[in-house]
C-alpha positions as CSV (number, residue, x, y, z in Angstrom):
1,P,0.0,0.0,0.0
2,I,0.9,3.7,-0.4
3,F,0.7,6.3,2.3
4,L,1.1,9.9,1.4
5,F,1.4,12.3,4.4
6,V,0.1,15.8,3.8
7,V,1.3,17.9,6.8
8,D,0.2,21.4,7.9
9,T,3.1,23.6,9.0
10,S,1.0,26.7,9.7
11,I,0.5,25.5,13.3
12,T,2.3,26.4,16.6
13,E,5.7,25.0,17.3
14,E,4.3,22.9,20.1
15,E,1.6,21.4,18.0
16,L,4.1,20.7,15.2
17,D,6.5,18.9,17.6
18,E,3.7,16.7,18.8
19,L,2.7,15.9,15.2
20,K,6.2,15.1,14.2
21,D,6.6,12.7,17.1
22,S,3.4,10.9,16.0
23,L,4.5,10.6,12.4
24,Q,7.9,9.3,13.4
25,E,6.2,6.7,15.6
26,T,4.0,5.8,12.7
27,L,7.0,5.0,10.5
28,T,8.1,2.4,13.1
29,I,4.7,0.5,12.9
30,L,4.2,0.6,9.1
31,P,5.1,-2.5,7.1
32,E,8.6,-2.2,5.7
33,S,7.3,-2.8,2.2
34,A,4.8,0.1,2.4
35,L,5.5,3.1,0.2
36,V,5.5,6.5,1.9
37,G,5.7,10.1,0.7
38,L,5.6,13.5,2.3
39,V,3.9,16.8,1.3
40,T,4.0,19.8,3.6
41,F,2.0,23.0,3.2
42,G,1.4,26.4,4.7
43,T,1.7,29.5,2.5
44,M,3.3,27.2,-0.2
45,V,3.1,23.5,-0.9
46,Q,6.3,21.5,-0.8
47,V,6.6,18.0,-2.3
48,H,9.7,16.3,-0.7
49,E,11.9,14.1,-2.7
50,L,12.9,11.1,-0.6
51,G,15.1,9.5,-3.2
52,F,17.7,12.3,-3.0
53,A,19.6,11.4,0.2
54,E,22.5,13.8,-0.2
55,C,20.5,16.8,1.0
56,P,16.9,17.8,1.5
57,R,15.2,18.6,-1.8
58,S,11.6,19.6,-2.4
59,Y,9.5,21.0,-5.2
60,V,7.5,24.2,-4.3
61,F,4.0,25.1,-5.6
62,R,2.2,28.4,-5.0
63,G,-0.6,28.1,-2.5
64,N,-2.9,30.8,-3.8
65,K,-3.9,29.1,-7.1
66,D,-4.8,25.6,-8.2
67,V,-2.4,23.6,-10.2
68,P,-3.8,21.3,-13.0
69,A,-2.9,17.7,-12.8
70,D,-0.9,17.7,-16.1
71,K,1.2,20.7,-14.9
72,I,1.9,18.8,-11.6
73,S,3.0,15.8,-13.6
74,H,5.3,18.0,-15.8
75,L,6.9,20.0,-13.0
76,L,7.6,16.9,-10.9
77,G,8.8,14.9,-13.9
78,L,6.1,12.2,-13.4
79,R,5.7,9.8,-16.3
80,K,3.8,6.6,-16.4
81,P,6.1,3.7,-17.1
82,A,5.7,2.3,-20.6
83,A,3.8,-1.0,-20.8
84,P,5.9,-4.1,-21.8
85,G,6.3,-4.3,-25.6
86,Q,5.2,-0.7,-26.2
87,P,7.5,2.2,-27.1
88,G,8.2,4.6,-24.3
89,Q,10.6,7.2,-23.1
90,P,13.6,5.4,-21.6
91,Q,14.6,6.3,-18.1
92,A,17.7,8.4,-17.7
93,R,20.6,6.5,-16.3
94,N,21.2,8.8,-13.3
95,E,17.5,9.5,-12.6
96,P,15.7,7.3,-10.2
97,P,12.3,6.0,-11.1
98,V,9.3,8.1,-10.3
99,T,8.2,6.1,-7.3
100,G,11.8,6.1,-6.1
101,R,11.9,9.9,-6.0
102,F,8.7,10.7,-4.1
103,L,7.6,7.3,-2.8
104,L,9.9,4.8,-1.2
105,P,9.5,1.7,0.9
106,V,9.7,2.4,4.6
107,S,12.8,0.2,4.9
108,E,14.7,2.4,2.4
109,C,13.6,5.9,3.4
110,N,13.2,5.6,7.1
111,M,16.4,7.6,7.9
112,V,15.8,10.2,5.2
113,L,12.1,10.8,6.1
114,D,13.0,10.9,9.8
115,S,15.6,13.5,9.1
116,I,13.2,15.6,7.1
117,L,10.6,15.5,9.8
118,E,13.2,16.3,12.4
119,D,14.2,19.4,10.5
120,L,10.7,20.5,9.7
121,T,9.8,23.9,11.0
122,R,6.8,26.1,11.2
123,D,5.8,28.0,8.0
124,P,8.3,30.9,7.9
125,W,5.9,33.4,6.3
126,P,4.9,36.1,8.8
127,V,1.5,36.4,10.3
128,G,0.2,39.9,11.0
129,Q,-1.7,40.9,14.1
130,E,-5.4,40.0,14.0
131,Q,-4.8,37.7,11.0
132,R,-5.0,34.0,10.5
133,P,-2.0,32.1,9.2
134,Q,-1.8,31.4,5.4
135,R,-2.9,27.8,4.9
136,C,-3.5,26.4,1.4
137,T,-5.1,23.1,2.4
138,G,-7.1,22.8,-0.9
139,V,-4.0,23.2,-3.1
140,A,-2.0,20.7,-1.0
141,L,-4.7,18.1,-1.5
142,S,-4.9,18.9,-5.2
143,V,-1.1,18.4,-5.6
144,A,-1.3,15.1,-3.6
145,V,-4.2,13.8,-5.7
146,G,-2.4,14.8,-8.9
147,M,0.8,13.0,-7.8
148,L,-0.9,9.7,-7.1
149,E,-3.0,9.9,-10.2
150,K,0.2,9.6,-12.2
151,I,2.2,7.4,-9.9
152,S,-0.4,4.9,-8.7
153,N,-3.5,5.1,-10.7
154,R,-6.2,2.4,-10.0
155,R,-4.1,1.1,-7.1
156,G,-4.8,1.4,-3.5
157,A,-3.3,4.4,-1.8
158,R,-4.1,6.7,1.2
159,I,-3.7,10.5,1.3
160,M,-3.5,11.3,5.0
161,L,-4.1,15.0,5.7
162,F,-2.9,16.4,9.1
163,T,-4.3,19.9,9.6
164,G,-4.6,22.3,12.5
165,G,-6.7,25.2,11.2
166,A,-8.9,26.7,8.6
167,P,-7.8,27.0,5.0
168,T,-7.4,30.7,4.3
169,I,-5.9,31.0,0.8
170,G,-6.3,29.4,-2.6
171,P,-9.1,27.1,-3.8
172,G,-10.8,25.4,-0.9
173,A,-10.4,28.3,1.5
174,I,-13.4,28.6,3.9
175,C,-12.6,32.1,5.2
176,G,-10.3,35.1,4.8
177,R,-7.2,35.9,6.7
178,S,-8.6,38.6,8.8
179,L,-9.8,37.6,12.3
180,K,-12.6,40.2,11.9
181,E,-14.2,37.7,9.5
182,N,-15.9,35.0,11.7
183,L,-16.0,31.4,10.6
184,R,-19.4,30.3,9.3
185,S,-21.9,29.1,11.9
186,H,-25.1,27.1,11.5
187,T,-27.0,30.4,11.6
188,D,-24.9,31.8,8.8
189,I,-25.5,28.6,6.7
190,Q,-29.3,29.0,7.3
191,K,-29.2,32.6,6.2
192,G,-27.0,32.0,3.2
193,N,-24.2,34.2,4.7
194,I,-21.4,31.8,3.5
195,P,-19.4,33.5,0.7
196,H,-16.7,30.9,0.6
197,F,-18.8,27.7,1.1
198,K,-20.0,26.8,-2.3
199,E,-16.7,27.3,-4.1
200,A,-14.8,25.4,-1.4
201,E,-17.3,22.5,-1.3
202,K,-17.1,22.3,-5.1
203,H,-13.3,22.1,-5.0
204,Y,-13.2,19.3,-2.6
205,Q,-16.0,17.4,-4.4
206,Q,-13.9,17.5,-7.6
207,L,-10.9,16.1,-5.7
208,S,-13.2,13.4,-4.3
209,A,-14.4,12.4,-7.7
210,R,-10.8,12.1,-9.0
211,C,-9.9,10.0,-6.0
212,V,-12.8,7.7,-6.5
213,A,-11.8,7.2,-10.2
214,S,-8.2,6.4,-9.1
215,Y,-9.2,4.1,-6.2
216,H,-7.5,6.4,-3.7
217,V,-8.6,7.4,-0.1
218,I,-8.4,10.7,1.7
219,D,-8.1,10.6,5.5
220,I,-8.5,13.8,7.6
221,F,-6.8,14.1,11.0
222,A,-7.7,17.6,12.4
223,S,-6.6,19.0,15.7
224,S,-7.8,22.5,16.5
225,L,-9.9,24.3,19.0
226,D,-11.4,26.2,16.0
227,Q,-13.0,24.9,12.8
228,I,-10.8,23.5,10.0
229,G,-13.3,23.3,7.1
230,L,-14.5,19.7,7.8
231,L,-18.0,20.5,6.5
232,E,-16.6,21.5,3.1
233,M,-14.2,18.5,3.1
234,K,-17.0,16.1,4.0
235,S,-17.1,14.5,0.5
236,C,-13.4,13.8,0.6
237,V,-14.0,11.3,3.4
238,D,-17.5,10.0,2.7
239,L,-17.0,9.3,-1.0
240,T,-13.5,7.8,-0.9
241,G,-14.1,5.6,2.2
242,G,-11.6,7.6,4.3
243,L,-11.2,8.0,8.1
244,V,-11.7,11.2,10.1
245,V,-10.5,12.2,13.5
246,L,-11.3,15.5,15.2
247,A,-9.3,16.4,18.3
248,D,-8.4,19.5,20.3
249,S,-4.6,19.0,20.0
250,F,-2.1,16.8,18.3
251,G,-0.8,15.9,21.8
252,Q,-4.2,14.7,22.9
253,S,-4.8,10.9,23.2
254,V,-7.8,11.2,20.9
255,F,-5.4,11.9,18.0
256,K,-2.3,10.0,19.1
257,E,-4.0,6.7,19.9
258,S,-6.4,7.0,17.0
259,L,-3.5,7.4,14.5
260,R,-1.8,4.4,16.1
261,R,-5.0,2.2,15.6
262,V,-5.3,3.1,12.0
263,F,-2.3,0.8,11.3
264,S,-3.5,-2.1,13.4
265,R,-2.7,-5.6,12.2
266,H,-4.5,-8.9,12.1
267,A,-4.0,-10.9,15.3
268,V,-2.2,-14.2,15.4
269,D,-5.4,-16.1,15.6
270,A,-6.7,-14.7,12.3
271,L,-6.7,-16.6,9.0
272,P,-3.2,-17.7,7.9
273,N,-3.2,-15.3,4.9
274,D,-4.1,-12.4,7.1
275,V,-1.7,-12.8,10.1
276,G,0.7,-9.8,10.4
277,H,-0.9,-7.8,7.6
278,L,-2.7,-4.4,8.1
279,T,-6.4,-4.8,8.8
280,M,-7.2,-2.0,6.2
281,A,-8.1,-2.8,2.6
282,F,-8.1,-0.8,-0.6
283,A,-9.9,-0.3,-3.9
284,G,-13.1,-2.0,-2.9
285,T,-16.4,-2.4,-4.8
286,L,-19.8,-3.6,-3.6
287,E,-22.5,-5.0,-5.9
288,C,-26.0,-5.8,-4.9
289,I,-28.2,-8.1,-6.9
290,T,-31.8,-8.8,-5.9
291,S,-34.7,-11.0,-7.0
292,R,-37.5,-9.3,-8.9
293,E,-39.8,-8.8,-5.8
294,Y,-37.8,-5.8,-4.7
295,R,-35.2,-3.3,-5.9
296,V,-32.3,-1.4,-4.3
297,R,-32.9,2.3,-3.8
298,G,-29.4,3.2,-2.7
299,A,-26.6,3.0,-0.1
300,I,-25.7,5.3,2.7
301,G,-22.1,5.0,4.1
302,P,-18.5,5.5,3.1
303,C,-19.0,4.7,-0.6
304,S,-19.6,6.4,-4.0
305,S,-22.0,5.4,-6.8
306,L,-20.6,3.7,-9.9
307,N,-23.8,4.5,-11.8
308,K,-24.4,1.0,-13.0
309,K,-27.9,0.2,-14.1
310,S,-29.8,-3.1,-13.9
311,P,-33.4,-4.4,-13.3
312,S,-32.4,-4.5,-9.6
313,V,-32.2,-0.7,-9.4
314,S,-35.1,1.4,-8.2
315,D,-36.3,4.6,-9.8
316,N,-36.7,6.2,-6.4
317,P,-33.1,6.8,-5.2
318,L,-32.0,7.3,-1.6
319,G,-28.4,8.2,-0.6
320,Q,-26.0,7.0,-3.3
321,G,-28.8,5.7,-5.5
322,G,-29.5,4.9,-9.2
323,T,-27.0,2.1,-9.2
324,Y,-26.4,-1.5,-8.0
325,A,-22.6,-1.0,-7.5
326,W,-20.5,1.3,-5.3
327,R,-16.9,2.1,-4.9
328,M,-15.4,1.9,-1.4
329,G,-11.8,3.2,-1.7
330,G,-10.9,2.3,1.9
331,L,-12.3,-0.6,4.0
332,T,-11.7,-1.9,7.5
333,P,-13.3,-4.8,9.4
334,A,-15.6,-2.2,11.0
335,T,-16.8,-0.5,7.8
336,T,-20.6,-0.7,7.4
337,I,-22.8,0.2,4.4
338,A,-26.6,0.6,4.8
339,L,-28.6,-0.6,1.8
340,Y,-32.2,0.5,1.2
341,F,-34.8,-1.4,-0.8
342,E,-38.3,-0.9,-2.1
343,V,-41.0,-3.5,-2.9
344,V,-41.9,-3.5,-6.6
345,Q,-45.4,-2.1,-7.1
346,A,-46.6,-5.2,-9.1
347,E,-45.6,-7.4,-6.1
348,K,-47.7,-5.3,-3.7
349,K,-50.8,-6.2,-5.7
350,E,-50.1,-9.9,-5.8
351,A,-51.9,-10.8,-2.6
352,S,-52.8,-14.2,-4.0
353,A,-49.2,-15.1,-4.7
354,P,-48.2,-18.6,-3.5
355,S,-47.2,-18.8,0.1
356,N,-43.9,-20.7,-0.6
357,K,-42.5,-17.9,-2.7
358,R,-38.9,-16.9,-1.8
359,R,-36.7,-13.8,-2.1
360,H,-33.0,-13.7,-2.8
361,L,-30.2,-11.2,-2.3
362,Q,-26.6,-11.4,-3.4
363,L,-23.7,-9.1,-2.3
364,I,-20.4,-9.2,-4.2
365,T,-17.5,-7.5,-2.5
366,Q,-14.1,-7.1,-4.1
367,Y,-11.1,-5.4,-2.6
368,Q,-7.3,-5.2,-2.6
369,H,-5.9,-6.8,0.6
370,S,-3.0,-5.0,2.4
371,S,-0.7,-7.8,1.1
372,G,-1.4,-6.5,-2.5
373,R,-3.6,-9.4,-3.6
374,Y,-7.2,-9.0,-4.7
375,R,-10.0,-10.8,-3.0
376,M,-13.7,-11.4,-3.8
377,R,-16.4,-12.3,-1.3
378,V,-19.8,-13.4,-2.5
379,T,-22.7,-13.5,0.1
380,T,-26.0,-14.9,-1.0
381,V,-29.0,-15.0,1.3
382,G,-32.7,-16.0,0.8
383,G,-35.9,-16.2,2.7
384,E,-39.6,-16.4,2.5
385,W,-41.5,-13.6,0.8
386,Q,-44.7,-12.3,2.5
387,S,-46.9,-11.1,-0.4
388,D,-49.9,-10.0,1.7
389,P,-49.2,-6.5,3.1
390,N,-52.2,-6.8,5.4
391,N,-50.6,-9.8,7.3
392,V,-49.0,-7.5,9.9
393,Q,-48.3,-10.4,12.4
394,C,-46.0,-12.2,10.0
395,I,-44.2,-9.0,9.0
396,G,-44.0,-7.8,12.6
397,R,-42.3,-10.9,13.9
398,S,-39.4,-10.2,11.5
399,F,-38.9,-6.6,12.6
400,D,-35.5,-5.7,14.0
401,Q,-36.0,-2.5,15.9
402,E,-32.3,-1.9,16.6
403,C,-31.4,-2.2,12.9
404,A,-34.5,-0.1,11.9
405,A,-33.5,2.7,14.3
406,V,-30.0,2.9,12.8
407,L,-31.3,2.8,9.2
408,M,-33.7,5.7,10.1
409,A,-30.9,7.6,11.7
410,R,-28.7,7.3,8.6
411,A,-31.6,8.4,6.4
412,A,-32.3,11.3,8.6
413,V,-28.6,12.4,8.7
414,H,-28.5,12.1,4.9
415,R,-31.4,14.4,4.6
416,T,-29.6,17.1,6.7
417,D,-27.6,18.0,3.6
418,T,-30.7,19.2,1.7
419,E,-33.5,19.7,4.2
420,E,-34.2,21.8,7.3
421,T,-34.1,20.1,10.7
422,T,-37.8,20.8,11.4
423,D,-38.8,19.0,8.2
424,I,-36.7,16.0,9.1
425,L,-38.2,15.8,12.6
426,R,-41.7,15.9,11.1
427,W,-40.7,13.1,8.7
428,L,-39.5,11.0,11.7
429,D,-42.6,11.7,13.7
430,R,-45.0,10.8,10.8
431,S,-43.0,7.6,10.1
432,L,-43.2,6.6,13.8
433,I,-46.9,7.3,14.0
434,R,-47.6,5.3,10.9
435,L,-45.6,2.4,12.2
436,C,-47.3,2.4,15.6
437,G,-50.7,2.8,14.0
438,K,-50.2,-0.3,11.8
439,F,-48.4,-2.7,14.2
440,A,-49.6,-1.7,17.7
441,E,-52.7,-3.2,19.4
442,Y,-55.3,-0.7,20.5
443,R,-58.9,0.2,20.5
444,K,-59.6,3.2,18.3
445,D,-59.6,6.6,20.1
446,D,-58.5,4.9,23.4
447,P,-54.8,5.7,24.2
448,T,-55.0,3.6,27.4
449,S,-55.4,0.5,25.3
450,F,-52.2,1.1,23.2
451,Q,-49.7,-1.7,23.4
452,L,-46.6,-2.6,21.3
453,S,-45.3,-6.1,20.9
454,P,-41.8,-6.9,22.1
455,E,-40.4,-6.5,18.6
456,F,-41.4,-2.8,18.6
457,S,-41.4,-1.9,22.3
458,I,-38.2,0.1,22.4
459,Y,-38.2,1.6,18.9
460,P,-40.1,4.7,19.9
461,Q,-37.5,5.3,22.6
462,F,-34.7,5.2,20.0
463,M,-36.6,7.8,18.0
464,F,-37.0,10.0,21.0
465,H,-33.3,10.1,21.7
466,L,-32.5,10.5,18.0
467,R,-34.7,13.6,17.9
468,R,-32.7,15.1,20.8
469,S,-29.3,13.9,19.6
470,H,-26.5,16.1,18.1
471,F,-27.1,14.5,14.8
472,L,-30.2,16.5,14.3
473,Q,-30.0,19.2,17.0
474,V,-27.2,21.7,16.1
475,F,-27.4,23.9,19.2
476,N,-24.1,24.5,20.9
477,S,-22.2,22.8,18.0
478,S,-20.2,24.2,15.2
479,P,-20.8,23.0,11.6
480,D,-17.6,21.1,11.7
481,E,-18.6,19.2,14.9
482,S,-22.0,18.4,13.5
483,A,-20.5,17.1,10.2
484,Y,-17.9,15.0,12.2
485,R,-20.6,13.2,14.3
486,R,-22.7,12.6,11.2
487,M,-19.7,11.2,9.2
488,I,-18.9,8.8,12.0
489,L,-22.6,7.6,12.4
490,V,-23.0,6.6,8.7
491,R,-20.0,4.3,8.8
492,E,-20.3,2.5,12.2
493,N,-22.0,-0.8,12.9
494,T,-25.4,-1.2,14.6
495,T,-24.1,-1.6,18.1
496,N,-21.9,1.5,18.0
497,S,-24.6,3.5,16.2
498,L,-27.1,2.7,18.9
499,V,-24.7,3.9,21.5
500,M,-24.5,7.2,19.6
501,I,-28.3,7.5,19.4
502,Q,-29.1,6.3,22.9
503,P,-26.0,6.4,25.1
504,A,-25.4,3.6,27.6
505,L,-25.5,4.4,31.3
506,L,-24.2,2.1,34.1
507,S,-24.6,2.8,37.9
508,Y,-22.0,1.7,40.5
509,S,-22.9,1.5,44.2
510,F,-22.2,-0.4,47.4
511,H,-25.4,-2.4,46.9
512,G,-24.1,-4.8,44.3
513,P,-22.4,-5.1,40.9
514,P,-22.8,-2.4,38.2
515,E,-26.2,-2.3,36.6
516,P,-27.7,-0.6,33.6
517,V,-30.0,2.3,34.5
518,L,-32.4,4.5,32.6
519,L,-30.9,7.4,30.6
520,D,-32.9,9.6,33.0
521,V,-32.2,12.4,35.5
522,S,-33.7,10.2,38.2
523,S,-30.6,7.8,37.8
524,I,-28.4,10.5,39.4
525,Q,-27.9,9.6,43.0
526,Q,-25.7,11.3,45.5
527,N,-24.1,8.0,46.7
528,T,-23.5,6.4,43.3
529,I,-21.1,6.6,40.4
530,L,-22.3,6.7,36.8
531,L,-20.5,5.6,33.7
532,L,-21.8,7.2,30.5
533,D,-20.8,6.0,27.0
534,T,-21.8,8.2,24.2
535,F,-19.3,6.7,21.7
536,F,-17.5,10.1,21.4
537,N,-17.2,10.6,25.1
538,V,-16.8,8.2,28.1
539,V,-17.8,10.0,31.3
540,V,-17.3,8.9,34.9
541,F,-19.7,10.9,37.0
542,H,-19.4,11.0,40.8
543,G,-22.4,11.7,43.0
544,E,-22.2,14.5,45.5
545,T,-21.6,12.2,48.5
546,I,-19.1,10.1,46.6
547,S,-17.0,13.1,45.5
548,S,-17.1,14.5,49.1
549,W,-15.8,11.2,50.5
550,R,-13.1,11.0,47.8
551,D,-11.9,14.6,48.5
552,Q,-11.6,13.7,52.2
553,G,-9.3,10.8,51.2
554,Y,-11.3,7.9,52.6
555,Q,-10.1,5.7,49.7
556,D,-6.5,6.0,51.1
557,Q,-7.5,4.5,54.4
558,P,-7.1,0.7,54.9
559,D,-10.6,0.5,56.5
560,H,-12.3,1.7,53.4
561,E,-11.1,-0.8,50.8
562,N,-14.7,-1.2,49.4
563,F,-14.8,2.5,48.7
564,R,-11.4,2.4,46.9
565,N,-12.7,-0.5,44.8
566,L,-15.9,1.4,44.0
567,L,-13.9,4.4,42.7
568,Q,-11.6,2.2,40.6
569,A,-14.3,0.0,39.0
570,P,-15.8,2.5,36.6
571,K,-12.4,3.7,35.5
572,D,-11.4,0.1,34.7
573,D,-14.6,-0.5,32.7
574,A,-14.1,2.8,30.9
575,Q,-10.7,1.7,29.7
576,I,-12.1,-1.6,28.5
577,T,-14.8,0.4,26.6
578,M,-12.2,2.6,25.0
579,E,-9.7,-0.2,24.2
580,N,-10.8,-1.1,20.6
581,R,-12.8,2.0,19.6
582,F,-12.0,4.2,16.7
583,P,-11.8,7.2,16.9
584,V,-10.7,7.0,20.5
585,P,-13.3,8.8,22.7
586,R,-12.6,11.6,25.1
587,Y,-12.2,10.4,28.7
588,I,-13.9,12.7,31.2
589,V,-14.0,12.4,35.0
590,C,-16.5,14.8,36.7
591,D,-18.5,15.5,39.8
592,Q,-22.1,16.4,40.4
593,H,-22.8,20.1,40.3
594,K,-19.5,20.8,38.6
595,S,-19.0,22.3,35.2
596,Q,-18.1,19.1,33.3
597,S,-21.2,17.3,34.5
598,R,-22.8,19.0,31.5
599,F,-21.6,16.1,29.4
600,L,-23.9,13.8,31.3
601,L,-26.8,16.1,31.8
602,A,-27.0,17.0,28.1
603,V,-28.1,13.5,27.2
604,L,-30.4,12.6,30.1
605,N,-34.2,12.5,29.8
606,P,-35.6,15.5,31.8
607,S,-38.3,13.5,33.5
608,S,-39.0,14.9,37.0
609,G,-35.7,16.3,38.3
610,G,-35.1,16.2,42.0
611,S,-37.2,13.1,42.7
612,N,-36.0,9.8,44.2
613,G,-33.2,11.6,46.1
614,S,-31.3,12.6,43.0
615,N,-31.2,16.3,44.0
616,Q,-30.6,17.2,40.4
617,Q,-32.6,19.3,38.1
618,I,-32.4,19.9,34.3
619,F,-33.8,23.1,33.0
620,T,-34.8,22.5,29.4
621,D,-37.6,23.1,26.8
622,D,-37.4,19.5,25.7
623,V,-40.3,17.3,26.5
624,S,-39.7,14.2,28.6
625,L,-40.0,10.6,27.3
626,K,-43.2,10.2,29.2
627,V,-44.8,13.2,27.4
628,F,-43.5,12.0,24.1
629,M,-45.0,8.6,24.5
630,E,-48.4,10.0,25.6
631,H,-48.6,12.1,22.4
632,L,-47.5,9.1,20.3
633,M,-50.2,6.9,21.7
634,K,-52.8,9.6,21.3
635,L,-52.0,10.2,17.6
636,S,-51.5,6.5,16.8
637,V,-55.0,5.4,18.0
638,Q,-56.7,8.0,15.9
639,G,-56.4,5.7,12.9
């Protein structure tokens, strides 16, 4: 595989030192046969030549204007090698091959690249008062994409962008240099006050399309307290199958540990052909073939449409629709694609169809393994086809409410690109009311008789928490933060997605082992410890009494071993939770009535507040789960 590092030098010296340490550590864990390259950018873009060991040599491009791919190829001297048996320009005797100049195996360039990183300094161009640094992120990515198009077209490669601030010059800039110009907010986007947005988004979408055609991946590792343009760069990650990590600092464990886990390898108990190789894969494609009873509407996830038509394709697209095949530039064992289908109208009318009719679905996945070999996996499944839409009992027994909640969440997040949040919430509410009205048991106009079967019982609860989540509610979030959460949701599996929608809450007390508790304000007790997992954050919350005892040092006394164990138990469980997660979540330890307790209070159901000895109130305009269910039952039984 090929890894091209694109490094931002318009950051502080401290941040640059932390980033260099992480990159140097990365070189030690990469396979020795992996090809690596380096591009740095600030005011200018520098492509470093690794094959010239006598002294550092780089090619410099202006950062305030885009460079066409052909010109990049000409200036860097990139030429595709002539195919065997075909005439081509012979390689000069003293000139190393193209890949040997800018891309070298780790085993050959470790010392040279380590020396370049060691000598790397902050962008030397001066930054005036009340001005942002010059940062040409869009041009740097364009140069990187143009390089790989010539050197490694239609072969797996990753462009790994490390940036620490907003692009301010050249194509892809999201703001001007003056600090008087504020970065765009959700309010600015709603009002259309975003002068740089459309041009920047178009630039990154064009780069994404080129990467998809070349089988390349763009990863974004951003560390900044301010926005870095992730909303505009969203297509670079989503369409190419890349990874994204958003942290506050390059020295934070969220970044350092996440980068380390990108290069994880298969364990010794894996298949013999996988042991020792990277878990990532490249140049993937997914094809979906269905029987005639239903058609595929589209896919939502880290993929891009290949625009292939067949009788299996629906005329009503959703997500990446209008095709039965998708490109997935980068894959990991955790990559998940959501497929959406629709029943063919002719089949809906065949209520008299034979009861033994069966449906079929075939998924064909091809990818380049990290060893360089290509693999194909074909999965074929079948099952009974229920032709009568009025037979709700048979359909209801096959309902997977957890999977349905995640599919609805992905569809809702996809709609945020083109629709207002209020319209999406109305769509979710109407869908939930229709579902309950069809599958619940009740007497018409009698809400007290409303009852859902076990297959549907917790689905309304998922929708309640989805409506309140950061995926749809943008209050107190920047556009970059909202985009980041949504990008992670559409690629994670069902279990992790459910944790994002409805976080998990455990209670630790002297009365017994840890137990799951309701995501409700009544779960806060003064003499308990809560462990909250929201996927992005892992929070250990100490009740008022517990924190008071801890501050008095009772855990250090030999007579209070149980209290010491009680304090340690949630910390140990938090580490287990964070052990294999990507991106690595933030770890937060807080006390009741202290500022960081907001991370817990923000996700709790504001039921009663202050009851059951919790001594905790949440002041909010949101309705509680109880009120939400009362309205749902009332509307569902109206028929």
